[in-house]
KENU-181534 format. One record per residue (C-alpha): residue number from 1; z, x, y. Coordinates in steps of 0.25 Angstrom, whole numbers, plus 2048, in hexadecimal, padded with zeros to 3 digits. Layout:
<sites>
> NUM,Z,X,Y
...
</sites>
This chain:
<sites>
> 1,041,C6B,D41
> 2,04E,C65,D46
> 3,057,C6E,D4F
> 4,065,C6A,D51
> 5,06B,C71,D5D
> 6,05E,C75,D63
> 7,064,C7C,D6F
> 8,06B,C86,D67
> 9,064,C94,D69
> 10,064,C96,D5A
> 11,05D,C89,D57
> 12,053,C8C,D61
> 13,051,C9A,D5C
> 14,04F,C95,D4E
> 15,045,C8A,D52
> 16,03D,C95,D59
> 17,03E,C9E,D4C
> 18,039,C93,D43
> 19,02D,C90,D4D
> 20,02A,C9E,D4E
> 21,02A,C9F,D3F
> 22,01E,C94,D3F
> 23,025,C87,D3C
> 24,022,C7B,D44
> 25,027,C6D,D44
> 26,022,C60,D47
> 27,02E,C5E,D50
> 28,039,C67,D53
> 29,046,C5F,D56
> 30,04F,C65,D5F
> 31,05D,C5E,D5F
> 32,066,C61,D6B
> 33,070,C5B,D74
> 34,069,C61,D80
> 35,05B,C5C,D80
> 36,057,C61,D8D
> 37,05A,C6F,D89
> 38,053,C6E,D7C
> 39,046,C69,D82
> 40,044,C77,D88
> 41,045,C7D,D7A
> 42,03B,C72,D74
> 43,031,C75,D7F
> 44,032,C84,D7C
> 45,02F,C81,D6D
> 46,023,C78,D71
> 47,01D,C84,D7A
> 48,020,C8F,D71
> 49,01E,C89,D63
> 50,017,C7C,D66
> 51,022,C76,D5E
> 52,025,C67,D62
> 53,034,C64,D64
> 54,03C,C58,D66
> 55,04A,C59,D6D
> 56,054,C50,D66
> 57,061,C4C,D6C
> 58,06E,C4F,D64
> 59,07C,C50,D69
> 60,086,C52,D5E
> 61,092,C4E,D67
> 62,08C,C40,D67
> 63,089,C35,D5C
> 64,07B,C37,D57
> 65,070,C2C,D54
> 66,069,C32,D48
> 67,05F,C27,D48
> 68,058,C2D,D54
> 69,055,C39,D4B
> 70,04F,C31,D3F
> 71,041,C36,D43
> 72,045,C45,D42
> 73,041,C4C,D36
> 74,040,C5B,D32
> 75,042,C65,D27
> 76,049,C70,D2F
> 77,056,C6E,D37
> 78,05D,C79,D3F
> 79,06A,C76,D45
> 80,071,C7E,D4F
> 81,07A,C74,D55
> 82,088,C79,D58
> 83,093,C79,D62
> 84,09D,C85,D64
> 85,0A6,C7E,D6D
> 86,0B3,C85,D73
> 87,0BA,C8E,D69
> 88,0C8,C8A,D63
> 89,0D0,C93,D6D
> 90,0CB,C89,D78
> 91,0C6,C7D,D71
> 92,0CF,C7B,D65
> 93,0D5,C6E,D6A
> 94,0CA,C6A,D73
> 95,0C6,C5D,D6C
> 96,0B8,C5B,D72
> 97,0B5,C6A,D6F
> 98,0B9,C68,D61
> 99,0B1,C5B,D5F
> 100,0A4,C61,D65
> 101,0A5,C6D,D5C
> 102,0A7,C65,D4F
> 103,09D,C5A,D53
> 104,092,C63,D57
> 105,094,C6E,D4C
> 106,097,C64,D40
> 107,09B,C55,D42
> 108,08F,C50,D49
> 109,086,C5A,D44
> 110,087,C57,D35
> 111,082,C49,D36
> 112,076,C4F,D3E
> 113,073,C59,D33
> 114,075,C4F,D28
> 115,06B,C46,D2F
> 116,060,C50,D2E
> 117,064,C55,D21
> 118,062,C47,D1B
> 119,054,C47,D21
> 120,051,C54,D1A
> 121,057,C50,D0D
> 122,04E,C44,D0D
> 123,041,C4C,D0E
> 124,047,C57,D05
> 125,044,C63,D0E
> 126,04A,C6A,D1A
> 127,052,C75,D1F
> 128,05F,C74,D27
> 129,064,C80,D2F
> 130,071,C7E,D35
> 131,07A,C87,D3E
> 132,088,C88,D3A
> 133,091,C94,D3E
> 134,099,C9F,D38
> 135,0A5,C99,D3F
> 136,0A6,C8E,D34
> 137,0A9,C99,D2A
> 138,0B8,C9A,D2D
> 139,0C0,C93,D38
> 140,0C4,C9D,D43
> 141,0CD,C9A,D4E
> 142,0C3,C9D,D59
> 143,0B9,C92,D55
> 144,0BE,C8A,D49
> 145,0BA,C7C,D4F
> 146,0AC,C81,D50
> 147,0AD,C89,D43
> 148,0B3,C7C,D3B
> 149,0A7,C74,D40
> 150,09D,C7F,D3B
> 151,0A5,C80,D2E
> 152,0A2,C71,D2C
> 153,094,C73,D2F
> 154,092,C7F,D25
> 155,099,C77,D1A
> 156,090,C6B,D1D
> 157,083,C74,D1D
> 158,087,C7A,D0F
> 159,089,C6C,D09
> 160,07C,C67,D10
> 161,075,C73,D0A
> 162,07A,C70,CFC
> 163,077,C61,CFD
> 164,069,C63,D03
> 165,064,C6F,CFA
> 166,05F,C65,CEF
> 167,058,C5D,CFA
> 168,050,C69,CFE
> 169,056,C6A,D0B
> 170,05C,C78,D0F
> 171,068,C79,D18
> 172,06B,C87,D1F
> 173,078,C8A,D25
> 174,078,C94,D31
> 175,084,C9C,D35
> 176,082,CA3,D42
> 177,08D,CAC,D47
> 178,08D,CB0,D55
> 179,081,CAC,D5D
> 180,07C,CAF,D6A
> 181,07A,CA1,D70
> 182,07E,C98,D7B
> 183,089,C93,D72
> 184,090,CA0,D71
> 185,08D,CA5,D7F
> 186,099,CAC,D85
> 187,0A0,CAF,D78
> 188,0A3,CBE,D75
> 189,099,CBF,D69
> 190,097,CCC,D61
> 191,089,CD0,D63
> 192,088,CD6,D55
> 193,08C,CC8,D4F
> 194,084,CC0,D58
> 195,076,CBB,D56
> 196,06B,CB6,D5F
> 197,064,CA8,D5D
> 198,058,CB0,D59
> 199,05F,CB8,D4F
> 200,065,CAB,D4A
> 201,058,CA4,D49
> 202,051,CAF,D42
> 203,05C,CB0,D37
> 204,05D,CA1,D36
> 205,04E,CA0,D34
> 206,04E,CAA,D29
> 207,059,CA3,D22
> 208,052,C96,D23
> 209,045,C9B,D1D
> 210,04D,CA1,D11
> 211,055,C94,D10
> 212,063,C9B,D11
> 213,06F,C92,D10
> 214,078,C99,D1A
> 215,075,CA4,D24
> 216,07D,CAC,D2E
> 217,075,CAF,D3A
> 218,07A,CBD,D3A
> 219,07D,CC2,D2C
> 220,08A,CCA,D31
> 221,090,CBC,D33
> 222,090,CBA,D24
> 223,099,CC6,D22
> 224,0A2,CC3,D2E
> 225,0A5,CB5,D29
> 226,0A7,CB9,D1B
> 227,0B2,CC2,D20
> 228,0B8,CB7,D29
> 229,0B8,CAD,D1E
> 230,0BF,CB6,D15
> 231,0CB,CBB,D1E
> 232,0D8,CB6,D18
> 233,0DD,CAA,D1F
> 234,0EB,CB0,D22
> 235,0E4,CBB,D29
> 236,0D9,CB2,D2F
> 237,0E2,CA9,D36
> 238,0E8,CB4,D3E
> 239,0DA,CB9,D43
> 240,0D4,CB5,D50
> 241,0C6,CB2,D4D
</sites>
């Protein structure tokens, strides 16, 4: 199993849910930009599940030497890579903030997903589970830099799913709403609309087994985003969302 963004609480909860379900892997590849932190999770998996893991360095703000990953092969990939950055109220014209949001959520991530998708296409088997965001469904003034990157990712996953279907590789898009994680720490989130990493992992695992195409972590977000997508533009542009 390949895990991109392995320090994400959702990624770690999903890995544990998969292992709790009885699946085991020759090697579980934990991709991370902070190997020293990820090593602790790898040791936890070894002790609790007797699952061998390998920590692999990946920093999407730097150039990547894909040849170093030629030996890595798996039929299951889970991607929780993401960077929220500073919202547009504070960071709209902050170039470094904008570049990192776009790089981590889209520009530098797509070549990585393509790299592993090609490996799965060659073997004609595999599942790719990738976290996008409800923020990508309509640009809103509070976070449209982040939302635009996630919109691009969602469109990419839709096309990749279409392309790989005949190659026996399934691509699932996950759209979390509010999540109780380090990335959203300090934000005023509505508890009724916020999921825990364990809730997310359980829902994603069920969807993975059913080979769903797109899944919202909390079903209420499907309705919320349907409403937001359908607000007429002449009204929407005057709203503070």
